[in-house]
PATIRO-874700 format. One record per residue (C-alpha): x, y, z; residue in one letter. Coordinates in nm, 3 decimals. Layout:
! PATIRO-874700
+---------+---------+---------+--------+
:       x :       y :       z : residu :
+---------+---------+---------+--------+
:       X :       Y :       Z :      a :
...
+---------+---------+---------+--------+
This chain:
! PATIRO-874700
+---------+---------+---------+--------+
:       x :       y :       z : residu :
+---------+---------+---------+--------+
:   5.386 :  14.645 :  17.454 :      m :
:   5.635 :  14.491 :  17.718 :      t :
:   5.581 :  14.163 :  17.558 :      e :
:   5.656 :  14.304 :  17.199 :      i :
:   5.971 :  14.460 :  17.331 :      l :
:   6.087 :  14.150 :  17.491 :      a :
:   6.034 :  13.943 :  17.181 :      a :
:   6.240 :  14.185 :  16.953 :      i :
:   6.597 :  14.022 :  17.040 :      p :
:   6.467 :  13.680 :  16.955 :      w :
:   6.316 :  13.821 :  16.616 :      i :
:   6.655 :  13.971 :  16.537 :      v :
:   6.840 :  13.647 :  16.635 :      l :
:   6.594 :  13.449 :  16.407 :      l :
:   6.649 :  13.695 :  16.129 :      v :
:   7.034 :  13.677 :  16.162 :      v :
:   7.025 :  13.279 :  16.180 :      y :
:   6.822 :  13.267 :  15.858 :      a :
:   7.047 :  13.515 :  15.682 :      g :
:   7.331 :  13.299 :  15.768 :      e :
:   7.155 :  12.986 :  15.644 :      k :
:   7.075 :  13.158 :  15.318 :      l :
:   7.434 :  13.272 :  15.257 :      q :
:   7.554 :  12.914 :  15.338 :      q :
:   7.307 :  12.790 :  15.079 :      w :
:   7.419 :  13.042 :  14.811 :      l :
:   7.769 :  12.974 :  14.870 :      l :
:   7.738 :  12.592 :  14.836 :      v :
:   7.536 :  12.625 :  14.531 :      n :
:   7.789 :  12.863 :  14.369 :      a :
:   8.070 :  12.629 :  14.472 :      l :
:   7.869 :  12.332 :  14.303 :      n :
:   7.826 :  12.532 :  13.983 :      d :
:   8.183 :  12.620 :  13.963 :      a :
:   8.290 :  12.258 :  14.028 :      l :
:   8.048 :  12.144 :  13.745 :      k :
:   8.192 :  12.406 :  13.514 :      r :
:   8.545 :  12.304 :  13.594 :      a :
:   8.469 :  11.930 :  13.522 :      q :
:   8.287 :  12.018 :  13.206 :      s :
:   8.560 :  12.224 :  13.073 :      q :
:   8.817 :  11.941 :  13.172 :      a :
:   8.611 :  11.672 :  12.982 :      a :
:   8.552 :  11.897 :  12.681 :      a :
:   8.689 :  11.750 :  12.352 :      p :
:   8.974 :  11.922 :  12.172 :      t :
:   8.813 :  12.170 :  11.923 :      i :
:   8.720 :  11.979 :  11.617 :      g :
:   8.835 :  11.639 :  11.729 :      i :
:   8.601 :  11.402 :  11.931 :      p :
:   8.725 :  11.338 :  12.280 :      s :
:   8.769 :  10.959 :  12.212 :      a :
:   8.984 :  11.033 :  11.915 :      i :
:   9.179 :  11.309 :  12.105 :      a :
:   9.244 :  11.064 :  12.387 :      a :
:   9.372 :  10.790 :  12.128 :      a :
:   9.573 :  11.030 :  11.926 :      k :
:   9.942 :  10.891 :  11.951 :      p :
:  10.225 :  11.111 :  11.995 :      p :
:  10.406 :  11.279 :  11.704 :      a :
:  10.685 :  11.057 :  11.570 :      p :
:  11.047 :  11.169 :  11.616 :      a :
:  11.186 :  11.339 :  11.329 :      v :
:  11.451 :  11.103 :  11.160 :      q :
:  11.752 :  11.285 :  11.013 :      p :
:  11.795 :  11.231 :  10.643 :      p :
:  12.039 :  10.952 :  10.543 :      a :
:  12.393 :  11.076 :  10.436 :      p :
:  12.416 :  11.154 :  10.067 :      f :
:  12.040 :  11.080 :  10.024 :      a :
:  12.032 :  11.314 :   9.738 :      d :
:  12.356 :  11.182 :   9.572 :      a :
:  12.321 :  10.961 :   9.258 :      p :
:  12.258 :  10.616 :   9.292 :      k :
:  12.591 :  10.510 :   9.168 :      w :
:  12.763 :  10.727 :   9.432 :      f :
:  12.538 :  10.573 :   9.699 :      q :
:  12.639 :  10.215 :   9.594 :      f :
:  13.010 :  10.315 :   9.596 :      a :
:  12.965 :  10.436 :   9.956 :      l :
:  12.858 :  10.086 :  10.052 :      h :
:  13.182 :   9.937 :   9.909 :      d :
:  13.414 :  10.166 :  10.116 :      i :
:  13.659 :   9.949 :  10.297 :      g :
:  13.708 :   9.696 :  10.025 :      f :
:  14.068 :   9.601 :   9.986 :      h :
:  14.246 :   9.425 :   9.693 :      e :
:  14.425 :   9.094 :   9.774 :      t :
:  14.753 :   9.218 :   9.630 :      g :
:  14.866 :   9.336 :   9.287 :      n :
:  14.519 :   9.420 :   9.182 :      n :
:  14.396 :   9.083 :   9.265 :      q :
:  14.052 :   8.983 :   9.402 :      g :
:  13.851 :   9.245 :   9.201 :      i :
:  13.657 :   8.982 :   9.008 :      g :
:  13.327 :   9.117 :   9.126 :      r :
:  13.388 :   9.453 :   8.998 :      y :
:  13.518 :   9.311 :   8.665 :      i :
:  13.190 :   9.100 :   8.635 :      a :
:  12.971 :   9.412 :   8.706 :      m :
:  13.173 :   9.647 :   8.478 :      a :
:  13.197 :   9.410 :   8.192 :      h :
:  13.570 :   9.503 :   8.141 :      c :
:  13.920 :   9.451 :   8.272 :      g :
:  14.101 :   9.143 :   8.415 :      a :
:  14.269 :   9.042 :   8.749 :      e :
:  14.576 :   9.237 :   8.778 :      g :
:  14.464 :   9.558 :   8.579 :      d :
:  14.460 :   9.885 :   8.760 :      p :
:  14.102 :   9.897 :   8.867 :      w :
:  13.992 :  10.270 :   8.935 :      c :
:  13.798 :  10.282 :   8.605 :      a :
:  13.659 :   9.924 :   8.644 :      i :
:  13.530 :  10.016 :   8.990 :      f :
:  13.357 :  10.336 :   8.835 :      v :
:  13.206 :  10.138 :   8.568 :      n :
:  13.082 :   9.877 :   8.804 :      a :
:  12.899 :  10.126 :   9.017 :      m :
:  12.756 :  10.295 :   8.721 :      l :
:  12.636 :   9.957 :   8.586 :      e :
:  12.478 :   9.858 :   8.917 :      q :
:  12.278 :  10.181 :   8.899 :      a :
:  12.155 :  10.088 :   8.564 :      g :
:  12.380 :  10.330 :   8.361 :      i :
:  12.595 :  10.188 :   8.079 :      a :
:  12.961 :  10.267 :   8.143 :      g :
:  13.254 :  10.291 :   7.899 :      t :
:  13.332 :   9.918 :   7.949 :      r :
:  13.681 :  10.004 :   7.946 :      s :
:  13.947 :   9.976 :   8.213 :      a :
:  14.094 :  10.307 :   8.114 :      s :
:  14.040 :  10.598 :   8.354 :      s :
:  14.074 :  10.843 :   8.049 :      q :
:  13.777 :  10.644 :   7.870 :      s :
:  13.516 :  10.877 :   8.002 :      f :
:  13.671 :  11.173 :   7.832 :      r :
:  13.630 :  11.023 :   7.485 :      s :
:  13.305 :  10.824 :   7.530 :      s :
:  12.995 :  10.964 :   7.360 :      a :
:  12.787 :  10.835 :   7.656 :      a :
:  12.939 :  11.093 :   7.882 :      f :
:  12.956 :  11.479 :   7.875 :      v :
:  13.203 :  11.711 :   8.032 :      q :
:  13.058 :  11.941 :   8.300 :      l :
:  13.157 :  12.313 :   8.356 :      q :
:  13.219 :  12.238 :   8.716 :      g :
:  13.183 :  11.960 :   8.983 :      p :
:  12.879 :  11.808 :   9.143 :      a :
:  12.850 :  11.516 :   9.391 :      t :
:  12.892 :  11.203 :   9.211 :      g :
:  13.042 :  11.354 :   8.901 :      a :
:  13.323 :  11.159 :   8.755 :      l :
:  13.663 :  11.332 :   8.836 :      a :
:  13.925 :  11.248 :   8.581 :      v :
:  14.294 :  11.300 :   8.652 :      f :
:  14.623 :  11.282 :   8.457 :      w :
:  14.929 :  11.092 :   8.588 :      r :
:  15.296 :  11.144 :   8.471 :      g :
:  15.205 :  11.402 :   8.203 :      a :
:  14.869 :  11.555 :   8.099 :      p :
:  14.902 :  11.376 :   7.760 :      d :
:  15.011 :  11.040 :   7.883 :      s :
:  14.696 :  10.868 :   7.856 :      g :
:  14.742 :  10.759 :   8.213 :      l :
:  14.560 :  10.879 :   8.522 :      g :
:  14.278 :  10.810 :   8.778 :      h :
:  13.918 :  10.832 :   8.792 :      v :
:  13.666 :  10.848 :   9.093 :      g :
:  13.349 :  11.020 :   9.220 :      f :
:  13.338 :  11.371 :   9.331 :      y :
:  13.284 :  11.416 :   9.713 :      r :
:  13.401 :  11.755 :   9.760 :      g :
:  13.714 :  12.000 :   9.763 :      e :
:  13.905 :  12.268 :   9.900 :      d :
:  14.150 :  12.514 :   9.740 :      a :
:  14.420 :  12.240 :   9.677 :      h :
:  14.252 :  11.903 :   9.674 :      a :
:  13.957 :  11.711 :   9.542 :      v :
:  13.793 :  11.446 :   9.754 :      w :
:  13.725 :  11.155 :   9.548 :      t :
:  13.531 :  10.824 :   9.624 :      l :
:  13.704 :  10.552 :   9.425 :      g :
:  13.854 :  10.215 :   9.386 :      g :
:  14.223 :  10.145 :   9.355 :      n :
:  14.306 :  10.437 :   9.600 :      e :
:  14.575 :  10.298 :   9.821 :      n :
:  14.461 :   9.945 :   9.692 :      d :
:  14.113 :   9.986 :   9.819 :      m :
:  13.793 :  10.157 :   9.804 :      v :
:  13.794 :  10.478 :  10.010 :      q :
:  13.736 :  10.844 :   9.991 :      i :
:  14.071 :  11.028 :   9.943 :      e :
:  14.194 :  11.389 :   9.898 :      a :
:  14.380 :  11.402 :   9.548 :      l :
:  14.585 :  11.720 :   9.458 :      p :
:  14.428 :  11.947 :   9.193 :      k :
:  14.757 :  12.009 :   9.041 :      s :
:  15.113 :  11.874 :   9.072 :      g :
:  15.432 :  11.787 :   8.879 :      a :
:  15.321 :  11.428 :   8.816 :      s :
:  14.943 :  11.444 :   8.890 :      f :
:  14.651 :  11.681 :   8.820 :      g :
:  14.300 :  11.730 :   8.773 :      l :
:  14.146 :  11.725 :   8.418 :      i :
:  13.771 :  11.800 :   8.467 :      g :
:  13.441 :  11.641 :   8.554 :      y :
:  13.223 :  11.422 :   8.340 :      w :
:  12.849 :  11.299 :   8.372 :      w :
:  12.638 :  11.024 :   8.198 :      p :
:  12.462 :  11.177 :   7.912 :      k :
:  12.154 :  10.954 :   7.986 :      s :
:  12.096 :  11.117 :   8.320 :      v :
:  11.978 :  11.477 :   8.358 :      p :
:  12.252 :  11.723 :   8.440 :      l :
:  12.319 :  11.793 :   8.806 :      p :
:  12.194 :  12.102 :   8.974 :      t :
:  12.434 :  12.112 :   9.255 :      g :
:  12.772 :  12.263 :   9.247 :      g :
:  13.103 :  12.254 :   9.424 :      p :
:  13.107 :  12.107 :   9.779 :      v :
:  13.362 :  12.280 :  10.015 :      m :
:  13.509 :  12.044 :  10.253 :      m :
:  13.529 :  12.188 :  10.616 :      p :
:  13.880 :  12.256 :  10.749 :      a :
:  14.049 :  11.960 :  10.905 :      g :
:  13.833 :  11.713 :  10.703 :      s :
:  14.022 :  11.372 :  10.685 :      p :
:  14.218 :  11.298 :  10.379 :      v :
:  14.134 :  10.933 :  10.378 :      h :
:  13.788 :  10.786 :  10.478 :      v :
:  13.818 :  10.414 :  10.481 :      q :
:  13.489 :  10.315 :  10.652 :      t :
:  13.134 :  10.384 :  10.529 :      p :
:  12.982 :  10.698 :  10.682 :      p :
:  12.731 :  10.615 :  10.942 :      a :
:  12.384 :  10.568 :  10.814 :      g :
:  12.484 :  10.427 :  10.475 :      t :
:  12.431 :  10.052 :  10.535 :      a :
:  12.396 :   9.856 :  10.218 :      p :
:  12.063 :   9.916 :  10.051 :      a :
:  11.853 :   9.604 :   9.997 :      s :
:  11.873 :   9.508 :   9.647 :      i :
:  11.601 :   9.262 :   9.550 :      a :
:  11.758 :   8.951 :   9.385 :      p :
:  11.654 :   8.952 :   9.025 :      a :
:  11.537 :   8.636 :   8.837 :      h :
:  11.864 :   8.451 :   8.740 :      q :
:  11.828 :   8.305 :   8.384 :      s :
:  12.059 :   8.101 :   8.147 :      g :
:  12.302 :   8.021 :   8.438 :      i :
:  12.528 :   7.716 :   8.370 :      t :
:  12.480 :   7.441 :   8.623 :      a :
:  12.691 :   7.150 :   8.705 :      t :
:  12.670 :   6.874 :   8.963 :      m :
:  12.852 :   6.829 :   9.294 :      f :
:  12.880 :   6.629 :   9.602 :      g :
:  13.140 :   6.534 :   9.871 :      g :
:  13.182 :   6.435 :  10.214 :      p :
:  13.217 :   6.788 :  10.354 :      q :
:  13.009 :   7.105 :  10.303 :      s :
:  13.153 :   7.464 :  10.350 :      a :
:  12.856 :   7.498 :  10.608 :      y :
:  12.958 :   7.186 :  10.771 :      g :
:  12.870 :   6.810 :  10.753 :      g :
:  12.840 :   6.597 :  10.437 :      p :
:  12.648 :   6.673 :  10.117 :      i :
:  12.347 :   6.455 :  10.113 :      d :
:  12.308 :   6.347 :   9.732 :      d :
:  11.955 :   6.221 :   9.797 :      s :
:  11.813 :   6.566 :   9.879 :      k :
:  11.766 :   6.845 :   9.642 :      p :
:  12.037 :   7.109 :   9.708 :      g :
:  12.240 :   7.385 :   9.537 :      v :
:  12.580 :   7.549 :   9.591 :      a :
:  12.607 :   7.937 :   9.521 :      l :
:  12.939 :   8.112 :   9.494 :      p :
:  12.910 :   8.333 :   9.808 :      a :
:  12.855 :   8.245 :  10.175 :      r :
:  12.529 :   8.314 :  10.341 :      f :
:  12.543 :   8.396 :  10.715 :      e :
:  12.268 :   8.270 :  10.950 :      g :
:  11.953 :   8.112 :  10.811 :      v :
:  12.003 :   8.051 :  10.441 :      r :
:  11.711 :   8.119 :  10.183 :      p :
:  11.584 :   7.842 :   9.965 :      r :
:  11.622 :   7.836 :   9.580 :      v :
:  11.383 :   7.720 :   9.314 :      r :
:  11.562 :   7.603 :   9.005 :      v :
:  11.401 :   7.558 :   8.673 :      t :
:  11.511 :   7.379 :   8.361 :      s :
:  11.315 :   7.289 :   8.040 :      k :
:  11.204 :   6.953 :   8.216 :      s :
:  11.069 :   7.110 :   8.536 :      g :
:  11.152 :   7.271 :   8.860 :      s :
:  11.293 :   7.182 :   9.194 :      v :
:  11.294 :   7.359 :   9.538 :      d :
:  11.650 :   7.332 :   9.690 :      c :
:  11.841 :   7.414 :  10.018 :      a :
:  12.169 :   7.601 :   9.986 :      i :
:  12.415 :   7.346 :  10.106 :      v :
:  12.762 :   7.460 :   9.997 :      d :
:  12.966 :   7.752 :   9.855 :      v :
:  13.061 :   7.755 :   9.495 :      g :
:  13.120 :   7.659 :   9.219 :      p :
:  13.456 :   7.808 :   9.173 :      w :
:  13.431 :   8.137 :   9.358 :      n :
:  13.338 :   8.201 :   9.710 :      t :
:  13.283 :   8.563 :   9.705 :      n :
:  13.078 :   8.634 :   9.387 :      d :
:  12.709 :   8.722 :   9.492 :      p :
:  12.622 :   8.801 :   9.134 :      y :
:  12.244 :   8.800 :   9.222 :      w :
:  12.285 :   9.110 :   9.429 :      q :
:  12.376 :   9.344 :   9.140 :      t :
:  12.226 :   9.179 :   8.838 :      g :
:  12.589 :   9.081 :   8.720 :      a :
:  12.674 :   8.747 :   8.541 :      r :
:  12.861 :   8.484 :   8.742 :      p :
:  13.229 :   8.566 :   8.740 :      h :
:  13.306 :   8.222 :   8.636 :      a :
:  13.154 :   8.273 :   8.304 :      e :
:  13.440 :   8.475 :   8.208 :      s :
:  13.632 :   8.154 :   8.171 :      g :
:  13.857 :   8.191 :   8.488 :      t :
:  13.771 :   8.237 :   8.859 :      d :
:  13.902 :   8.480 :   9.097 :      m :
:  14.215 :   8.311 :   9.143 :      t :
:  14.283 :   8.258 :   8.778 :      g :
:  14.198 :   7.893 :   8.743 :      r :
:  14.017 :   7.789 :   8.422 :      k :
:  13.643 :   7.723 :   8.467 :      t :
:  13.351 :   7.550 :   8.308 :      n :
:  13.165 :   7.868 :   8.337 :      r :
:  12.918 :   7.734 :   8.592 :      a :
:  12.733 :   7.982 :   8.825 :      g :
:  12.552 :   7.707 :   9.041 :      i :
:  12.597 :   7.365 :   9.150 :      d :
:  12.340 :   7.092 :   9.186 :      l :
:  12.316 :   6.791 :   9.419 :      t :
:  12.246 :   6.442 :   9.241 :      l :
:  11.889 :   6.459 :   9.354 :      a :
:  11.830 :   6.825 :   9.203 :      a :
:  12.015 :   6.739 :   8.873 :      a :
:  11.798 :   6.434 :   8.839 :      k :
:  11.471 :   6.638 :   8.901 :      a :
:  11.570 :   6.870 :   8.642 :      l :
:  11.686 :   6.590 :   8.403 :      q :
:  12.047 :   6.756 :   8.382 :      i :
:  12.313 :   6.503 :   8.315 :      d :
:  12.635 :   6.671 :   8.438 :      g :
:  12.592 :   7.032 :   8.287 :      k :
:  12.302 :   7.228 :   8.155 :      g :
:  12.137 :   7.583 :   8.165 :      l :
:  11.886 :   7.664 :   8.436 :      v :
:  11.706 :   7.970 :   8.573 :      d :
:  11.666 :   8.021 :   8.945 :      w :
:  11.499 :   8.252 :   9.206 :      d :
:  11.502 :   8.286 :   9.589 :      f :
:  11.182 :   8.159 :   9.718 :      i :
:  11.252 :   8.292 :  10.078 :      t :
:  11.415 :   8.613 :  10.130 :      s :
:  11.795 :   8.628 :  10.142 :      p :
:  11.757 :   8.926 :  10.376 :      e :
:  11.701 :   8.685 :  10.660 :      v :
:  12.041 :   8.567 :  10.627 :      a :
+---------+---------+---------+--------+
């Protein structure tokens, strides 16, 4: 009995030790299970998306704000691009608009010429008249009950029945003025606030091309303090890229000389052309075709006749076809010049008709 009593403390100590070890084992297992569950949840794929796809999913792109006037008619958007153009004096230097509009002449007041040019550029036939009042009587235009962005705002000048006035594209208004985007406004293309009524000038109404669905928008109220002259294009309205169309039936003549507008002499032994506008940077190549064949050419000079007539950008005909250039000189109606080598390849002796296309993009220029 004495031996049993003596062993009791050791038995109790053994039980306590075993209990501690059991608790440690249970605690370690519980911690291991919790760690495994946490790792499993961290590695679990997004619901419905495999983990590899979820990991590779790119961040959402930043939302880009819409371009200014993105919902405006094309002719209005084209006009925005030309804000800042200034005549060269006494209604001169407007040959590009004359060619696009199929009306008018250097020296004419050119508000209607500009409006017609922008309409034609957008594929809408204009009145082909240099009169601001021509839109009122043309069967191709309808009068609106009220304004809308891009509508043709027609004004009278001197007296309501004078037959004189102004025309531009409606931009907005306040109680006293209409903001119009137009040409020949302070001798340039700009947005200008014009009075709705006055002693010698006033608004007649708004017109719209009959071939285009009627606008659903209405008046645009200009915020207080809006500038009365806008002479630079709004941010985000960089010129739209207009794919150059095939140029057909263009009168070609021959040229050469010791000095190119791009520097250095013109090489008569290499196929080359001159086009009547300057290209900046890398110049595209041009394929010229006649009845006798075709030849690929470098652009080696600026001309013939004009130096700022990029007719290929708008689908217009070369300004020189009018019979005079932009300075009033009489022309031979040529819209492209050929080096001696290019003319020989096309079997053109001095002057002839050709077609031409860009074979490398002019957008790199």
